[in-house]
C-alpha positions in Angstrom: 9.0 -13.8 2.2 12.6 -11.3 2.8 13.2 -10.6 7.0 14.3 -6.7 7.6 16.6 -4.8 6.3 18.7 -3.5 9.0 20.1 -0.6 7.3 16.8 1.1 6.5 16.0 0.1 10.0 15.8 3.9 11.7 16.5 4.2 14.9 16.1 8.3 15.0 12.9 8.3 12.8 9.4 8.2 13.5 6.3 8.7 13.0 4.2 11.6 13.5 0.4 10.6 14.3 -1.8 12.2 12.4 -5.8 12.8 12.6 -7.6 11.0 10.2 -10.4 11.7 8.4 -13.1 9.2 6.2 -12.8 9.8 2.9 -14.9 12.5 1.1 -17.9 11.2 -1.0 -17.7 12.3 -5.0 -19.5 11.0 -7.6 -17.8 9.9 -11.0 -18.9 12.7 -13.0 -19.4 12.4 -16.5 -19.2 8.6 -16.8 -21.6 5.6 -16.4 -22.4 4.1 -14.0 -22.5 5.0 -9.4 -18.7 4.7 -7.8 -16.2 6.7 -5.9 -14.1 4.8 -6.8 -12.5 3.3 -10.7 -9.0 1.4 -11.5 -5.7 1.0 -13.2 -4.3 -1.5 -14.4 -0.8 -2.0 -12.3 0.9 -3.0 -15.4 -0.2 -0.4 -17.7 0.3 1.9 -15.0 4.5 1.1 -14.7 4.2 1.6 -18.4 2.7 4.9 -18.1 5.3 6.2 -15.6 7.6 5.0 -17.8 6.4 7.1 -20.7 7.0 10.2 -17.9 5.4 11.9 -15.1 3.0 14.4 -17.2 1.5 11.1 -19.2 1.3 9.6 -15.9 -1.0 12.1 -14.8 -3.1 12.6 -17.5 -3.5 8.7 -17.0 -4.7 8.9 -13.8 -6.9 11.9 -14.6 -8.0 10.0 -17.6 -8.7 6.3 -16.0 -10.8 9.2 -13.3 -13.5 9.7 -16.1 -13.6 6.1 -17.0 -17.3 4.3 -18.0 -18.2 1.1 -15.8 -15.7 -0.6 -17.6 -12.2 1.1 -16.7 -11.9 1.5 -19.8 -13.7 3.5 -21.9 -13.9 7.9 -21.1 -14.8 10.9 -22.7 -12.1 13.0 -20.7 -9.1 14.3 -22.7 -7.4 17.4 -22.9 -9.2 19.7 -20.7 -10.4 17.4 -18.0 -5.6 17.0 -17.4 -6.4 20.9 -17.6 -8.8 21.5 -15.3 -7.8 18.2 -12.6 -3.9 19.5 -12.7 -1.5 22.3 -12.6 -0.4 20.9 -16.4 -0.8 23.9 -19.1 -3.1 23.1 -22.0 -0.1 22.2 -24.9 1.5 20.5 -22.8 -1.6 18.3 -21.6 -2.1 17.6 -25.2 1.2 16.5 -25.7 1.2 14.2 -22.2 -2.4 12.4 -23.9 -0.6 12.1 -27.5 2.7 9.7 -26.1 0.5 7.7 -24.2 -1.2 7.5 -27.9 2.0 6.7 -29.2 2.8 4.3 -26.4 -0.2 2.3 -27.3 -1.9 3.0 -23.6 -4.1 5.0 -25.3 -6.4 4.7 -28.6 -9.1 6.9 -29.8 -11.9 4.7 -31.8 -12.2 5.6 -35.5 -15.0 8.6 -36.0 -15.7 8.9 -32.3 -14.6 13.7 -32.2 -14.8 12.4 -27.8 -14.2 8.8 -26.9 -11.0 7.2 -26.3 -10.1 3.6 -25.0 -7.8 2.6 -22.0 -5.8 -0.5 -23.1 -6.0 -3.4 -21.4 -2.2 -4.3 -20.1 -1.7 -7.2 -22.5 -2.0 -4.7 -25.2 0.3 -2.6 -24.5 4.0 -2.9 -26.0 6.8 -3.0 -23.7 4.3 -3.8 -20.9 4.5 -6.7 -18.2 2.7 -9.8 -20.2 2.8 -8.1 -23.9 3.9 -10.2 -26.6 4.7 -9.8 -29.6 3.8 -11.6 -33.4 6.5 -14.2 -33.2 8.0 -14.8 -37.3 8.5 -18.3 -38.1 12.0 -18.1 -37.2 11.1 -17.0 -34.0 9.0 -19.6 -33.5 10.7 -23.2 -34.1 13.5 -21.5 -31.4 10.5 -21.0 -29.1 9.5 -24.8 -30.3 13.2 -26.2 -29.6 13.6 -24.7 -26.4 9.7 -26.0 -25.5 11.2 -29.5 -26.1 14.0 -29.4 -23.7 17.0 -28.9 -26.4 19.5 -26.9 -26.3 19.3 -23.3 -28.5 22.6 -24.3 -31.2 24.8 -20.8 -31.3 24.4 -19.9 -34.7 20.2 -19.8 -33.8 20.7 -18.4 -31.0 19.5 -14.5 -32.6 16.7 -17.0 -32.7 15.9 -17.2 -29.6 17.1 -14.1 -28.5 14.9 -11.9 -30.8 11.8 -14.8 -29.4 12.9 -13.3 -25.7 12.2 -9.7 -26.9 9.3 -10.6 -27.8 8.0 -11.9 -24.4 7.8 -15.7 -25.6 11.6 -16.6 -24.2 13.3 -15.5 -21.2 17.4 -16.0 -20.0 18.4 -18.4 -17.5 21.9 -18.3 -18.3 24.4 -17.5 -21.1 23.2 -19.3 -24.4 19.7 -21.0 -21.9 17.0 -20.0 -22.2 13.0 -21.2 -21.0 9.3 -20.6 -22.5 7.8 -17.9 -20.7 4.7 -19.3 -18.7 1.1 -17.4 -20.6 0.8 -14.1 -19.8 -2.3 -13.4 -17.7 -5.0 -11.3 -19.8 -6.8 -10.7 -17.0 -6.4 -7.2 -15.2 -4.1 -6.6 -12.5 -6.1 -3.9 -10.9 -5.4 -0.9 -8.4 -8.4 0.2 -7.2 -7.9 4.4 -6.3 -11.1 6.8 -4.8 -11.6 9.6 -7.2 -10.9 12.2 -4.4 -6.6 11.8 -5.2 -7.7 13.3 -8.4 -10.3 15.7 -7.5 -9.3 16.6 -3.9 -11.9 16.7 -1.2 -13.5 20.1 -0.2 -10.7 22.8 -0.4 -7.4 20.8 -0.8 -5.1 20.6 -3.7 -6.1 16.9 -4.6 -3.3 14.1 -3.8 -2.5 13.5 -7.4 -1.8 17.3 -7.9 0.4 17.5 -4.6 2.7 15.1 -5.9 3.0 16.0 -9.2 4.8 19.3 -7.9 7.4 17.2 -7.0 8.0 16.4 -10.6 9.3 13.3 -9.4 7.3 10.4 -10.9 8.5 7.8 -8.5 7.3 9.4 -5.8 3.5 9.3 -7.7 3.9 6.0 -9.1 4.3 5.3 -4.8 1.4 6.7 -4.4 -0.8 4.7 -6.4 0.9 1.2 -5.6 0.1 1.9 -2.0 -3.1 1.2 -2.8 -2.4 -2.1 -4.7 -0.6 -3.3 -1.3 -3.5 -1.5 0.8 -5.8 -4.8 2.4 -8.0 -3.1 5.3 -10.7 -5.6 5.4 -8.0 -8.2 6.8 -4.1 -6.2 7.7 -6.1 -2.9 8.6 -3.9 -1.1 5.9 -0.9 -2.3 4.6 0.4 -5.2 6.1 3.0 -4.8 9.0 5.9 -6.9 7.4 5.9 -4.4 4.6 6.3 -1.7 6.1 5.9 -0.6 10.3 6.4 1.7 13.3 8.1 -0.7 16.1 7.5 -0.6 19.0 9.8 -1.6 22.0 7.8 -4.5 24.6 7.8 -5.2 28.3 6.0 -7.5 30.3 4.9 -5.7 33.5 2.8 -7.5 35.1 0.1 -10.8 35.2 -3.3 -11.1 36.6 -5.6 -14.3 36.1 -5.5 -14.9 32.7 -4.2 -12.0 31.3 -0.5 -10.9 31.5 -0.2 -7.0 31.1 2.3 -5.8 28.3 3.8 -2.2 27.8 4.7 -0.3 24.5 6.6 1.8 23.3 7.4 3.6 20.3 10.6 3.2 17.9 12.0 3.2 14.4 10.7 3.1 11.4 11.3 -0.1 9.5 10.8 -1.5 5.3 11.2 -5.0 3.9 12.3 -4.6 0.4 9.3 -6.1 -0.7 6.6 -4.5 -3.3 6.4 -1.3 -3.8 9.0 -0.9 -2.7 10.9 -3.4 -4.2 10.8 -0.8 -7.4 13.6 1.0 -5.9 16.8 -1.7 -5.1 17.3 -0.2 -9.7 18.8 3.1 -7.8 22.1 4.2 -8.4 21.4 6.0 -5.4 20.8 3.2 -2.8 17.5 1.4 -2.0 17.2 2.7 1.0 18.3 6.4 0.0 15.8 6.3 -3.1 13.0 5.5 -1.1 12.7 6.7 2.4 12.5 10.5 1.0 9.9 8.8 -1.0 8.2 8.1 2.2 8.6 10.8 3.9 7.5 13.3 1.3 3.8 11.3 1.2 3.4 10.5 4.8 4.0 15.0 4.5 1.6 15.1 3.0 -0.5 13.8 4.7 -1.0 11.0 2.2 0.1 7.8 4.5 -1.3 7.2 7.9 0.1 5.1 10.5 -2.0 3.4 13.5 -0.9 1.6 16.1 -2.6 -1.9 16.0 -1.6 -5.5 18.5 -1.1 -8.2 16.5 -0.4 -12.0 17.8 3.5 -12.3 17.1 5.3 -10.7 14.8 5.2 -13.1 12.2 4.4 -13.2 8.1 1.5 -15.6 9.4 0.2 -13.4 12.3 -3.3 -11.9 12.4 -4.4 -8.3 14.1 -6.1 -8.9 17.4 -7.5 -4.7 16.9 -6.2 -1.4 16.1 -4.8 0.5 19.4 -6.4 4.0 18.2 -3.8 6.8 19.7 -4.8 10.7 20.7 -4.9 12.0 16.3 -4.4 8.7 15.0 -7.2 6.8 14.1 -11.0 6.6 13.7 -12.9 7.2 16.4 -13.9 3.4 17.1 -10.2 2.5 17.5 -8.5 5.7 19.6 -11.8 4.4 22.4 -10.5 1.0 22.2 -7.1 1.8 22.6 -7.5 4.6 25.7 -10.2 1.1 27.0 -6.7 -1.2 26.7 -4.9 1.5 28.2 -7.3 2.4 30.8 -7.7 -1.7 31.6 -3.5 -2.4 31.7 -3.3 0.6 33.4 -5.9 -0.7 36.8 -4.8 -3.7 36.6 -0.5 -3.2 37.6 0.3 -0.2 40.7 2.5 2.6 40.9 6.0 0.6 40.9 5.5 -1.7 37.9 4.4 0.8 36.0 7.4 3.1 36.5 9.7 0.3 36.4 8.1 -0.5 33.3 8.7 3.2 31.9 12.5 3.2 33.1 13.0 0.0 31.3 11.1 0.8 28.4 13.0 4.7 28.1 8.8 6.3 28.5 6.2 5.9 29.6 4.2 3.3 28.2 0.9 2.5 26.1 -0.5 -0.6 28.2 -2.8 -3.8 26.9 -3.9 -7.1 28.7 -3.2 -9.9 26.9 -4.8 -13.3 27.2 -1.0 -15.2 28.5 -1.5 -17.6 25.7 -0.3 -14.9 22.9 2.9 -15.5 24.1 4.0 -13.3 21.5 1.9 -10.1 21.3 3.4 -6.7 19.3 2.5 -3.0 18.9 3.1 -1.8 14.9 2.0 0.7 13.7 0.7 -0.2 10.3 0.3 2.4 7.0 -3.4 3.6 5.9 -4.0 5.9 2.8 -5.8 8.5 3.4 -8.3 8.5 1.2 -9.9 5.5 0.7 -12.3 3.3 -2.7 -15.3 3.3 -0.8 -15.2 -0.2 -3.0 -17.0 -3.4 -1.2 -13.5 -3.7 1.4 -13.9 -1.0 2.8 -17.4 -0.6 3.5 -16.5 -4.6 5.2 -13.6 -2.6 6.8 -15.7 0.2 8.4 -18.6 -2.5 9.4 -16.1 -3.6 11.8 -16.2 -0.5 13.9 -19.1 -2.2 16.1 -16.5 -4.6 16.8 -14.3 -2.5 18.1 -16.4 -1.1 20.6 -17.6 -4.2 21.9 -14.3 -4.9 22.7 -13.7 -1.7 24.3 -16.4 -2.2 26.6 -14.8 -5.6 27.7 -11.7 -4.0 27.8 -14.1 -0.9 30.5 -15.3 -4.4 32.3 -11.8 -5.3 33.6 -11.1 -2.0 35.1 -14.3 -1.8 37.1 -13.4 -5.6 38.1 -9.8 -5.0 39.0 -11.9 -2.1 41.0 -12.0 -4.4 43.9 -10.1 -7.0 42.7 -6.1 -7.9 43.8 -2.8 -5.8 41.3 -1.5 -7.6 39.3 2.0 -10.1 40.3 5.3 -8.8 39.3 7.0 -10.8 36.5 10.3 -11.3 34.8 10.2 -8.7 31.6 10.7 -9.9 29.0 11.3 -8.7 24.7 
């Protein structure tokens, strides 16, 4: 696993906490099959972005109107023109570019149908292999046998590498690449990123106006990185808001911890790793684009308590704050804070505020969880209504039960002792 890049740990950056609304409801109008989401293959999507901004936008619009197979679409120039600000002639040109790149085909004899091509069949796409001629095949078999390719045959190996069969190890040395997967690597997207919600400008159109294809690619790739059901959003060791912490007191089986918002931090992992090749530098390339998505309200950040600051740690529960999180998450955060406040004295709270530089958010945590941390987990505002998303929504009942447990602590503290003093840690 990668560690954090300190140069990207901006001491003066903070995530503004924004209100969150449930995703809007949109059917796949014009498509066969129910649902409020569609899918693009991560590898083909990357290739579409390399073709250009307008083709990438057109690719999303056409994919949004695919049938259940995520391949067949009746959408064309009209759909691109109606759902974006791209003028008709440029919309038509964008679709022509997608066809030329092998990303889209028009079945023979059909005047309206188009097919989104599977990623492993798209030239220059990750996982694509072109057929070998006899001499190139001989070079591949030579490498497969473990023999070194002679200099006079190296051009054959280079040709096979260019067709996706061999990889370079070092000068003059090659390896046989594994068989590319024919299984799609789906990115599940809500229809609302193309359609918009209510009177809002659709997210794809908002981002298109930036004239930055990498910003659009980042938005879509974030959906690939997000896992609501397990991580509450994008894993906190990918990007997060950090919090300073201090142990404020101890009572019975609980340590009372205080947390104050600190910096943003980002790890060089997908989807941010793609910016490492930018000439202006990794941080200079990725932070402005991340900030742009935040500014558009397309990504939000919800505080969570986690067991420890490690790749293997699990989320304990969300800690919603005013204007940050679903109603059940905000209820849980308020209950945790009030429980912590009821267990400590005013003097303890003031000392924690002095140490942390601000009034902390509080939470009683079982003493065995010594590495507890609060982190701000990034979450995309518009959500594909998949089974995984439904499973995440079903956990709101659990968060309300947890809030009741914190409120019970408050009631017990009313007649009980206050937390004892402890030395601060963390």
